[in-house]
N, C-alpha and C positions, 0 to 999 in steps of 0.2 A: 693694854687692852689684849686678850690672846686670840691667838688666829680660832678661826671657824672649820673644825672639822666635820666636812659633811657626813652622813654614813649613806652610803655608795649601794653596800649589798650586806644581807646581816642574813646569816642561816644557822641554824644549831652547829656552833663550835668555830664557827667563821664568821668573822667580825671585816670590811675591810672601809677604811675610811677615804676622802680624800682631802686634807689640805690646801686650797688652790692659792692662798696668799703665800705661801712660804715651799707653796716649788721652786726646784734650782735652789735651796738653801741646805744643803748634806751636812754642816753642823746642825743644825735643827730637829734632822729626822734621824741623824746618827743618837742625838739626846734623845729621841721620842723612844725608839727601839731601846734602847739603856735602859730607860726608866717604866718603859710598859713590862718589862721581862723582870721587872721586882714584883708582881703581883702572880700569886700563886697558883693562881687558876691559867694564865697566860704561857703556853709551852711552846708557843713558836712567833715571830715576830720578823717581817721583814718590811723594810720599808724602801720608797724608789724616788729620789729626791727631783730625779726630772719627771716625774708624772705626778707627783707630792704625793702620791699613795701610800696606805700602810695597813698592811696585812694584818690580822691577828687570829692565828688559832688560841683556840681554850677549851676549856672543859668547863662550864659553868658557868660563866660571868655573863651578863645582858650589855646591852649599849646604855641602858639607864645608869647600874653600877660603875660602868666603866668612865661613860660622863661625869658623872659624880668625884669620882678617882681624879680623871685627869684635872678636872674642875680645880679640888682640893691643892693640885700638883702644880699649880697653875702653868698647863701646858698645853692645854686648848680647850676649846669650849665645844663640844660636841653637838650640830645639828641636824633634825630630818630634813631631808629635800624632799619635797611636796612633789607623789606622785609614786613614792615607793611603797606601794601596795603589799606586793609581793613576798616582800621580806622572810625569809624562812622556810621559802619554797622551793623545791629543786624547781629543773628544766624543765623535768616531764609532769612535776603535777601544775606548772605554769601553760606547759603548752597543753594538757588534757581540758584546763578548763575553760581554755581558751576556744578549744576544739568545739567542746560542749556552748557556749557560747553559740556558734556557726550554728551546728547544729538547732539550736534552739531555734536561732533567726531563722533559717531556710522552713523550718515546720510552721512556726508561726508566718510567713511569708505566702506558704503553696496550699497555706492550709491543710498542714499535716501528708502533704502529697510527694513530698521531697523532705529528703532529707541529707545526712554526711554521706550517711553509706553509699547512698542513689547514686552522688556526686563521686564519690569513687569508683564507685561501681563502672558508671556510665565512662570516667575517664580510661579507667582500663581496658574497656571494651573498643573507646576511639583509639588507642594506643594498637590495641590490638588490631583493628580494620587499617591503619597506617605501616604498620609493619608489614601486613599481609600485602599491602597495593605495591608495597617497595620491594617485595621481594625478600622478605630477611626474615621470615618466618625462623624461630630456634626453639630448643627447647625452653628455655625462657620464658618464650608468647606463649607456649601453652602451659605453662605454670600461672601467665598473667590470664589466660583461660580463665583455669581452675580459677584461682582466688576470684575473677570478677562472678561467675554463676555461683561461689560460693556466699560471695557479697550477698547478690541477688536471692540469696537463699533459696536454692534449686532444689538442694537436699530436703526440704523441709515442704518444699509447694504439696498442698494437696488440692485434689480436684474442689472444685466450690461452687454450685450451684448459681448460673447465671455470670461465670467467671470466664 
């Protein structure tokens, strides 16, 4: 029976696998490193036997193709880990996605009266007041005031009837 290699992270040009059953077996990982470098699309392989990790940098091979190749060569069986829904996305993209979800939640739960920008503005104002009360206003504090006012839309506020 071949050991299972779990996909830990996958993005364009990079794939990290973990083979927990073979952790601490340098012979296995050295063989994997040598064999993976036989693939034309693979240009770098880094193994860490102590953690059971395999990092593959490539140009154009995906996890399915690698799984097929590894199975045919009787090296390991690639399996996806449950909950790895963000494969292929950068940290910035995942952060933006999560912040958008938080913004949507704030808007829904306050009937569009409060959003993430409002929260950040109030946090900035709170920091400014705290620094003022402690007597530690600095140039950075004034920049924080400027950013808070900008977030509040002070430059775009127009006099509205009844407001």
